[in-house]
C-alpha positions in Angstrom: -45.1 123.5 41.0 -42.1 121.3 41.5 -42.5 118.1 43.5 -41.0 118.1 47.0 -37.7 116.2 47.2 -37.9 112.7 48.7 -35.3 112.3 51.5 -34.3 109.5 53.7 -31.7 111.1 56.0 -31.1 109.8 59.6 -29.4 112.1 62.1 -25.7 111.7 62.5 -24.2 110.1 65.6 -21.3 111.6 67.5 -18.9 109.4 65.7 -20.0 110.9 62.4 -21.8 107.7 61.3 -25.5 107.8 60.5 -27.7 106.2 63.1 -29.7 103.2 62.0 -33.3 103.5 61.3 -35.7 102.5 64.1 -34.8 99.0 65.2 -38.0 97.4 64.2 -37.9 93.8 65.6 -40.5 92.8 63.2 -38.1 93.2 60.2 -35.6 90.9 61.9 -38.4 88.5 62.8 -39.6 88.4 59.2 -36.1 87.9 57.9 -35.6 85.0 60.3 -38.9 83.5 59.1 -37.7 83.7 55.5 -34.4 82.1 56.5 -36.2 79.2 58.2 -38.4 78.8 55.1 -35.2 78.7 52.9 -33.6 76.1 55.2 -36.8 74.0 55.3 -36.9 74.0 51.5 -33.2 73.2 51.3 -33.6 70.4 53.8 -36.2 68.7 51.6 -33.9 69.0 48.7 -31.0 67.5 50.6 -33.2 64.6 51.7 -33.1 63.5 48.0 -29.4 64.1 47.6 -26.2 62.3 48.3 -22.4 62.4 47.8 -21.2 63.4 44.4 -18.1 64.3 42.5 -15.2 65.6 44.5 -17.1 64.7 47.7 -15.6 61.2 47.6 -12.0 62.5 47.1 -12.3 65.1 49.9 -13.8 62.7 52.4 -11.2 60.1 51.6 -8.4 62.6 52.0 -9.8 63.9 55.3 -10.0 60.4 56.6 -6.6 59.3 55.6 -4.4 62.3 56.4 -3.5 63.7 59.9 -4.8 67.0 60.9 -1.7 69.1 60.5 -0.4 72.1 58.4 0.4 69.8 55.5 -3.3 68.8 55.4 -4.7 72.2 56.0 -2.5 74.0 53.4 -1.9 71.2 51.0 -3.0 71.7 47.4 -6.3 70.0 46.5 -7.4 70.1 42.8 -5.6 73.5 42.3 -7.0 74.9 45.5 -5.4 75.8 48.9 -8.5 75.9 51.1 -7.9 75.3 54.8 -11.5 76.4 55.7 -12.9 73.6 53.5 -10.3 71.1 54.8 -11.4 71.8 58.4 -15.0 71.3 57.4 -14.1 68.0 55.8 -12.4 66.9 58.9 -15.4 67.8 61.0 -17.9 65.8 59.0 -15.5 62.8 59.0 -15.3 63.0 62.8 -19.1 62.8 63.0 -19.5 60.2 60.3 -17.6 59.6 57.0 -20.1 59.1 54.2 -23.0 59.8 56.6 -25.2 62.0 54.4 -27.3 63.2 57.4 -24.2 64.7 59.0 -23.1 66.3 55.7 -26.6 67.7 55.0 -26.7 69.2 58.5 -23.3 70.8 57.8 -24.6 72.2 54.6 -27.6 73.7 56.3 -25.4 75.3 59.0 -23.1 76.8 56.3 -26.2 78.1 54.4 -27.5 79.6 57.6 -24.3 81.5 58.2 -24.3 82.8 54.6 -27.9 83.9 54.8 -27.4 85.7 58.0 -24.2 87.4 56.6 -26.1 88.7 53.6 -28.9 90.0 55.9 -26.3 91.8 58.0 -24.7 93.3 54.9 -28.1 94.7 53.8 -29.0 96.0 57.2 -25.6 97.7 57.7 -25.9 99.5 54.3 -29.6 100.3 54.3 -30.8 100.1 57.8 -33.6 98.1 59.3 -36.3 98.6 56.8 -38.9 96.3 55.3 -37.7 96.9 51.8 -34.4 95.0 52.3 -36.4 91.8 52.5 -37.1 92.0 48.8 -33.4 91.6 47.6 -32.9 89.3 50.6 -35.6 87.0 49.3 -33.8 86.9 45.9 -30.7 85.6 47.7 -32.7 83.0 49.7 -34.8 81.4 47.0 -33.0 82.2 43.7 -31.7 79.1 41.7 -28.4 80.7 40.9 -26.7 79.6 44.1 -28.4 76.2 44.4 -26.1 74.0 42.4 -23.1 75.0 44.5 -25.1 74.4 47.7 -26.3 70.9 46.6 -22.8 69.7 46.1 -20.6 69.4 49.2 -17.3 69.8 47.4 -18.6 73.0 45.8 -20.5 74.3 48.9 -17.5 74.0 51.2 -15.8 76.7 49.1 -18.8 78.7 47.8 -20.7 79.2 51.1 -17.8 80.4 53.2 -16.8 82.7 50.4 -20.3 84.2 50.4 -20.0 84.8 54.1 -16.6 86.5 53.5 -18.0 88.7 50.7 -21.0 89.8 52.6 -19.3 90.5 56.0 -16.3 92.1 54.5 -18.6 94.6 52.7 -20.5 95.2 55.9 -17.4 95.8 58.1 -15.8 97.9 55.4 -18.8 100.2 55.1 -18.8 100.4 58.9 -15.1 101.4 58.7 -15.9 104.1 56.1 -18.5 105.6 58.3 -16.7 105.4 61.6 -13.0 105.5 60.7 -12.3 103.0 63.5 -9.2 100.8 62.8 -11.0 97.9 64.5 -13.5 97.8 61.6 -10.7 97.8 59.1 -9.1 94.9 61.0 -12.3 93.0 60.9 -12.6 93.6 57.2 -9.1 92.2 56.8 -10.0 89.1 58.8 -13.0 88.4 56.6 -10.8 88.9 53.6 -8.4 86.4 55.0 -11.3 84.0 55.7 -12.3 84.4 52.0 -8.8 83.6 50.8 -8.7 80.5 53.0 -12.0 79.4 51.6 -11.6 80.0 47.8 -8.4 81.9 47.1 -8.7 82.1 43.3 -12.0 84.0 43.6 -11.6 85.9 46.8 -8.3 87.5 45.7 -10.2 89.1 42.8 -13.7 89.5 44.2 -13.4 91.0 47.6 -10.8 93.8 46.9 -12.6 94.8 43.7 -16.0 95.0 45.4 -14.6 97.0 48.3 -12.8 99.5 46.0 -15.9 100.0 43.8 -18.2 100.5 46.8 -15.7 103.0 48.3 -15.1 105.0 45.2 -18.7 105.2 44.0 -20.6 105.7 47.3 -18.3 107.3 49.9 -16.1 110.4 50.1 -12.6 109.0 49.6 -10.7 112.2 50.5 -12.0 112.2 54.1 -10.3 108.9 54.9 -7.6 108.7 52.2 -4.7 107.9 54.5 -6.5 105.3 56.5 -7.9 103.8 53.3 -4.5 103.5 51.7 -3.2 101.9 54.8 -6.1 99.4 54.9 -5.9 98.5 51.3 -2.1 98.2 51.5 -2.6 95.7 54.3 -5.2 93.8 52.3 -2.8 93.7 49.3 0.0 92.4 51.4 -2.3 89.7 52.8 -3.4 88.7 49.3 0.2 88.6 48.0 1.4 86.5 50.9 -1.4 84.0 50.5 -0.9 84.0 46.7 2.8 83.1 47.1 1.7 80.2 49.4 -0.8 79.1 46.7 1.7 79.2 43.9 4.3 77.2 46.0 1.7 74.6 46.8 0.4 74.5 43.2 3.9 73.3 42.1 3.1 70.1 44.1 -0.1 69.4 42.1 0.1 66.1 40.3 -2.2 64.5 37.8 -4.0 67.6 36.7 -3.0 69.9 33.9 -3.7 73.5 34.6 -3.8 75.3 31.3 -5.1 78.6 30.1 -7.9 78.3 27.6 -7.6 79.8 24.1 -9.2 83.1 23.4 -11.9 81.4 21.4 -12.8 78.9 24.2 -12.7 81.6 26.9 -14.8 84.0 24.8 -17.4 81.4 24.1 -17.6 80.3 27.7 -17.8 83.9 29.1 -20.4 84.9 26.5 -22.6 81.9 27.5 -22.2 82.3 31.2 -22.7 86.1 31.3 -25.2 86.3 28.4 -27.4 83.3 29.1 -26.7 81.4 32.4 -26.4 84.4 34.7 -29.4 86.5 33.5 -31.7 83.5 33.1 -31.0 82.1 36.6 -31.0 85.5 38.2 -34.5 85.9 36.8 -35.7 82.6 38.3 -35.1 80.3 35.3 -34.4 78.0 33.5 -37.5 76.1 34.6 -37.4 72.5 33.4 -34.3 73.0 31.2 -31.7 71.4 33.3 -29.6 68.7 31.8 -27.9 67.0 34.8 -26.3 70.1 36.2 -26.1 72.2 33.0 -28.6 75.0 32.5 -29.8 75.1 28.8 -32.8 77.5 28.6 -34.8 77.9 25.4 -34.4 81.1 23.4 -37.8 82.4 24.5 -36.7 82.2 28.2 -33.4 83.9 27.4 -35.3 86.8 25.7 -37.8 87.0 28.6 -34.9 87.2 31.1 -33.1 89.9 29.3 -36.4 91.8 29.0 -36.9 91.6 32.7 -33.3 92.7 33.3 -33.6 95.7 30.9 -36.9 96.7 32.6 -35.4 96.6 36.1 -32.4 98.6 35.0 -34.5 101.1 33.1 -37.0 101.7 36.0 -34.2 102.1 38.6 -32.3 104.5 36.4 -35.5 106.5 36.0 -36.3 106.7 39.7 -33.2 106.1 41.7 -30.5 108.8 41.8 -27.1 107.1 41.1 -28.6 103.8 40.2 -26.0 103.6 37.4 -23.4 103.1 40.1 -25.0 99.9 41.3 -25.2 98.4 37.8 -21.6 99.6 37.1 -20.4 97.5 40.0 -22.2 94.4 38.6 -21.0 95.1 35.1 -17.4 95.3 36.3 -17.6 92.4 38.8 -19.0 89.8 36.6 -16.3 89.9 33.8 -13.5 90.0 36.4 -15.1 87.0 38.0 -14.6 85.1 34.8 -10.8 85.3 35.2 -10.6 82.7 38.0 -13.4 80.7 36.5 -11.7 80.3 33.2 -8.2 79.7 34.6 -7.0 76.2 34.1 -10.2 75.0 32.3 -9.1 74.9 28.7 -11.2 71.9 27.7 -14.4 72.3 29.6 -16.8 72.8 26.7 -19.9 73.2 28.9 -18.3 75.6 31.3 -20.6 78.4 30.4 -23.6 76.4 31.4 -22.5 75.5 34.9 -24.3 77.7 37.4 -22.2 76.6 40.4 -19.4 78.9 39.3 -21.6 81.9 39.8 -22.6 81.2 43.4 -20.4 84.0 44.8 -22.0 86.5 42.4 -25.4 86.1 44.1 -24.5 88.3 47.2 -23.1 90.9 44.8 -26.2 90.8 42.7 -28.4 91.2 45.8 -26.2 94.1 46.9 -26.4 95.8 43.5 -30.1 95.4 43.3 -30.5 97.0 46.7 -28.1 99.8 45.9 -30.2 100.5 42.7 -33.5 100.6 44.5 -33.0 101.6 48.2 -31.4 104.6 49.9 -28.2 104.1 51.8 -28.5 104.7 55.5 -28.5 108.4 56.0 -28.6 109.3 52.3 -30.4 112.5 51.3 -32.4 112.9 48.1 -32.1 109.2 47.0 -34.7 109.5 44.3 -35.1 111.6 41.2 -38.8 111.7 41.4 -41.6 110.5 43.7 -42.3 106.8 43.3 -45.9 106.0 42.6 -47.7 104.8 45.7 -50.9 103.6 44.0 -52.2 100.2 44.9 -52.0 98.9 41.3 -48.3 99.6 41.1 -47.6 97.9 44.4 -49.8 94.9 43.4 -47.9 94.6 40.1 -44.5 94.6 42.0 -45.8 92.0 44.4 -47.1 89.8 41.6 -43.8 90.0 39.8 -41.9 89.1 42.9 -44.2 86.2 43.6 -43.9 85.0 40.0 -40.1 85.1 40.1 -39.9 83.3 43.4 -42.3 80.6 42.2 -40.3 80.1 39.0 -37.1 80.0 41.2 -38.4 77.3 43.4 -39.6 75.3 40.4 -36.2 75.7 38.7 -34.5 74.5 41.8 -36.8 71.5 42.0 -36.1 70.6 38.4 -32.3 70.9 39.0 -32.6 68.4 41.9 -34.7 66.0 39.8 -32.1 66.1 37.1 -29.2 65.2 39.3 -31.1 62.7 41.6 -30.5 59.5 39.5 -26.8 60.0 39.6 -26.8 60.6 43.4 -29.0 57.6 43.9 -26.6 55.3 41.9 -23.6 56.5 43.9 -25.6 56.1 47.2 -26.5 52.5 46.3 -22.9 51.7 45.2 -21.4 53.1 48.5 -23.9 51.0 50.5 -22.9 47.9 48.6 -19.2 48.6 49.1 -19.7 49.2 52.9 -21.4 45.8 53.3 -18.8 44.0 51.2 -15.8 45.4 53.0 -17.5 44.8 56.4 -17.7 41.1 55.5 -14.1 40.7 54.2 -11.9 38.3 56.2 -9.2 40.0 58.4 -6.0 40.7 56.5 -7.6 40.8 53.1 -5.5 42.7 50.6 -7.8 45.1 48.7 -5.8 47.0 46.1 -6.4 50.5 44.8 -8.6 50.7 41.7 -10.7 53.0 39.6 -14.3 52.8 40.6 -17.2 52.5 38.2 -18.4 55.9 39.2 -15.0 57.5 38.5 -16.8 59.7 36.0 -18.6 61.3 38.9 -15.5 61.5 41.0 -13.5 64.1 39.0 -10.5 62.7 40.7 -7.2 63.9 39.3 -4.3 61.4 39.3 -4.6 59.1 42.3 -7.3 61.2 44.1 -10.2 59.1 42.8 -8.7 55.7 43.5 -10.5 53.4 45.9 -7.7 53.4 48.5 -8.8 57.0 49.3 -12.4 57.2 48.2 -13.7 53.9 49.5 -11.4 53.1 52.4 -13.6 55.2 54.8 -16.3 52.6 54.3 -14.1 49.7 55.6 -13.5 48.6 59.2 -10.4 50.3 60.7 -7.9 47.5 60.1 -9.0 46.9 56.5 -9.1 50.7 55.8 -5.5 51.0 56.9 -4.5 48.1 54.6 -6.4 49.7 51.7 -4.6 53.1 52.2 -1.2 51.4 52.6 -1.3 48.3 50.3 1.4 45.7 50.9 3.0 43.1 48.7 0.6 40.2 48.1 0.4 37.0 46.1 -3.4 37.2 45.6 -4.8 40.7 46.0 -8.5 41.5 45.6 -10.5 44.4 44.1 -14.1 45.2 44.1 -16.3 44.1 41.2 -18.2 46.8 39.2 -21.3 46.5 41.5 -19.3 46.8 44.8 -21.0 43.6 46.0 -18.1 41.2 45.8 -14.3 41.1 46.1 -12.7 39.4 43.2 -9.1 38.5 42.3 -7.2 41.5 40.8 -5.6 41.5 37.4 -3.2 44.1 36.2 -3.8 46.2 33.1 -0.5 47.0 31.4 2.1 45.8 28.8 3.7 42.5 29.9 7.4 41.9 29.3 8.7 38.3 29.0 12.3 37.5 30.1 14.6 36.7 27.1 15.8 33.2 27.4 13.3 32.3 30.1 14.8 34.3 33.0 16.0 37.8 33.5 19.8 37.8 34.0 21.1 37.7 37.6 24.4 39.0 38.8 25.5 38.5 42.4 22.0 38.0 43.5 20.7 41.2 41.8 18.2 41.0 39.0 17.4 44.1 36.8 14.2 44.3 34.8 13.6 46.9 32.1 10.2 47.9 33.5 9.4 51.7 33.6 7.2 53.2 36.3 6.0 56.7 35.4 4.6 57.5 38.8 1.3 57.3 40.6 -0.2 54.3 42.4 0.7 51.4 40.1 1.3 47.7 41.0 4.3 45.7 39.9 3.5 42.1 39.0 6.4 39.6 38.8 6.1 36.0 37.7 8.9 33.8 39.1 10.2 30.3 40.0 12.2 29.9 43.2 14.0 26.8 44.5 13.3 27.8 48.1 11.4 30.4 50.1 13.4 33.6 50.3 13.1 37.3 51.1 14.1 39.9 48.6 14.3 43.7 48.2 12.5 45.2 45.2 13.6 48.7 44.3 11.9 51.2 42.0 13.5 54.6 41.9 13.9 55.8 45.5 11.3 53.3 46.8 12.3 49.9 48.2 10.0 47.2 49.4 10.7 43.8 51.0 8.9 40.8 49.5 8.9 37.1 50.0 9.2 34.6 47.1 7.6 31.3 47.9 9.1 28.0 46.8 8.0 26.9 43.3 6.3 29.0 40.6 4.3 32.0 41.7 3.4 35.7 41.2 4.0 38.6 43.6 2.2 41.9 43.5 4.0 45.0 44.8 2.3 48.5 44.9 4.6 51.4 44.1 4.1 55.2 43.9 7.5 56.6 43.0 8.6 56.7 39.4 11.6 54.7 38.2 13.2 53.7 34.9 13.9 50.1 35.9 13.2 47.5 38.6 16.1 46.2 40.8 15.6 43.0 42.7 18.0 41.7 45.3 17.6 38.2 46.6 18.6 37.9 50.2 19.3 34.1 50.4 22.4 32.8 48.6 20.9 29.3 48.6 17.7 30.2 46.7 17.7 30.2 43.0 15.2 32.7 41.8 14.1 33.0 38.1 12.0 36.0 37.2 10.2 35.0 34.0 8.2 38.2 33.3 6.5 41.2 34.7 4.5 44.4 34.2 3.4 47.6 35.8 -0.4 47.9 35.7 -3.5 49.2 37.4 -5.5 46.7 39.3 -8.9 45.8 37.8 -11.5 43.0 38.4 -10.1 39.8 36.9 
């Protein structure tokens, strides 16, 4: 005798959308308990953390620039990300380089992302206990942890996760109800994603919405409204992309190059064949090197075995499970396009899990689609699922094991990055104390910091005039951000504990015959400035104290030559092929004996 069909159909509402399953408040309560547990765990992790990488550049820029459209939509490291720039401004208002403030912001962003993922699951599958299983994978899996633990990454990744989850939820609501308001909400969440992480959102969200629509909903019933909605989304994506390209032309100091096919293939194979399956399965355990995941072959094999088993079991029991895995199989390779763009020389790219953070809500969605009935779906399973205690116990044991391994992997990741964060934390504390003790009017010139290798600053973004000025008192901070001509400027020593005289690193040119020639009070020097924050150093002798104008390219600065021999330092940012010096006093005889363009460094 044939087995009875297993169904999970809810009666349809008047609007044609399925009614949700019984609103069991215990499911929501349990979900909130899991979220609180996640945040408590993440809070203990953040207590061991600190600023890192682009954090210094972002905070410096948020402190230095006014809150206007130029700041919001200006290009930052090949990104136009107004949502992130607003978040940076907010943490600066509450305390620049205050890790407690930043950690609280991270927890709030994570709370928003976690609740968004829960809403996505609830909208698609109803209020059922089973949605807590994929939800737990999102909450405690190690795949999204590296992006969360790094402010500069989290400020893009977490809002994008919110946008992905809520755009799917509102789009499914639109497919069920046909209300234009739901399509509008989807468009707003798509715009939010574009403003958070354009390069990924412009690929990820439309692709996901199209796949969910085509594979799980009758397109013909709402073809006209769908075409209208997707046309609006495409126009929105196109307009923002034009803005992005225009702003990208203003990017300085960073080469954006397409990787070769060999480099791209190797990175994609490593990321999709090793990093993603291992971390999705809870790994890599102790095999974190700083922030690179390098699991052993045995763990890679175990991860793929688990993945194959889950796929096989779901295909065996769940009708249409192949659709869920097709979404993931299409989404992940397309996701590699924005990841690989402009990273031609990142040899360890395939081992960095932070680039896969936005794939976690999609993984959770696909796992749920492959195991759970959609709300109102009839005949979701091919055959009756065994309900015996042993089967349930095995599933629970597997879930507990994966969760435990996930938490352990997360702890090992934090332990691997902790020494670098502690070193930067100590350095920033030393700099704060040194700048607080500096006499008023001290000229502290821009310099590379000893932790520049952690700063990932492109061009002038990582220099101390931006990254360290927020640590100074207001008057000194203003001088650091707008350095003036000085006879004896200072820079920080490598420890950040002292201010020492600055020297300039660069090729020195000596005047032929002892003095550079002067005609009508104008001296021309064959010194080439190629752009960026660079200091002009001039050695001179003057018969009297006099003012002068120094011009490089389109930039002109007034300086003062003191009587006798001396040196003047003049910061410049605009490029120029020569230096033009105009002495303003006819009585003063000025002889410029030599000069150079160079970057300030400890003397």
